[in-house]
C-alpha positions, -999 to 999 in steps of 0.1 A, spaced: -533 -283 232 -555 -258 215 -548 -253 174 -551 -224 147 -565 -228 117 -559 -199 88 -585 -198 59 -587 -173 34 -565 -183 4 -567 -183 -28 -552 -178 -61 -563 -141 -73 -546 -118 -104 -533 -82 -97 -546 -60 -75 -581 -78 -57 -584 -82 -26 -578 -116 3 -593 -114 33 -572 -142 60 -588 -154 88 -567 -175 117 -594 -195 139 -583 -212 170 -602 -251 176 -607 -234 216 -607 -204 229 -573 -184 240 -572 -160 265 -547 -139 274 -529 -129 244 -496 -112 242 -489 -107 208 -508 -123 174 -499 -116 145 -492 -126 107 -462 -140 91 -455 -153 54 -432 -167 32 -426 -175 3 -401 -204 -15 -367 -199 -7 -370 -169 14 -372 -161 50 -402 -165 67 -417 -124 77 -437 -111 96 -460 -89 83 -484 -74 102 -490 -73 145 -508 -65 165 -497 -63 205 -497 -44 237 -531 -46 230 -541 -22 200 -512 -14 185 -504 -19 153 -467 -29 134 -471 -39 95 -446 -45 72 -427 -12 48 -439 -31 23 -476 -38 27 -483 -5 45 -512 11 37 -526 -20 17 -527 -53 47 -552 -42 80 -547 -66 106 -574 -63 131 -590 -87 161 -611 -105 165 -627 -122 195 -616 -158 212 -625 -186 188 -609 -161 159 -583 -138 171 -566 -122 137 -569 -112 110 -552 -99 74 -576 -82 53 -552 -76 21 -563 -50 -7 -544 -36 -40 -522 -76 -37 -495 -81 -55 -476 -111 -72 -446 -104 -52 -474 -110 -20 -478 -153 -37 -461 -173 -2 -479 -190 27 -498 -168 53 -488 -184 89 -515 -168 115 -486 -167 151 -510 -153 184 -491 -156 216 -502 -154 257 -490 -135 278 -469 -136 308 -473 -164 332 -463 -198 315 -469 -182 272 -478 -199 256 -469 -196 210 -493 -212 187 -483 -214 147 -514 -224 118 -500 -242 96 -510 -216 63 -526 -211 37 -513 -206 1 -519 -169 -13 -507 -171 -51 -509 -138 -71 -512 -142 -108 -497 -105 -131 
């Protein structure tokens, strides 16, 4: 079973940048959807950014213009560049990959903490 591992999180000041990476323990092919979610304490997990249907990207309104999701390769499928970070961006960030049909498979990473101080 392929596993996803996020990296690049950390503690930064407001206005700083971070780049998250999502590395797979093996190659993942036929990716249909990949994205980054985040979950802040006491809140539901929310979609931050995603790449769907090839190269179509979508972003949460709260991160538009600041975050950029990009595709990698079969072993590091997705990145998230986060600029102009705000304290409200503080959360655990998870990468997610779904393969296409037939036999669609969902992969989740274990999460990486991003903390933005004011």
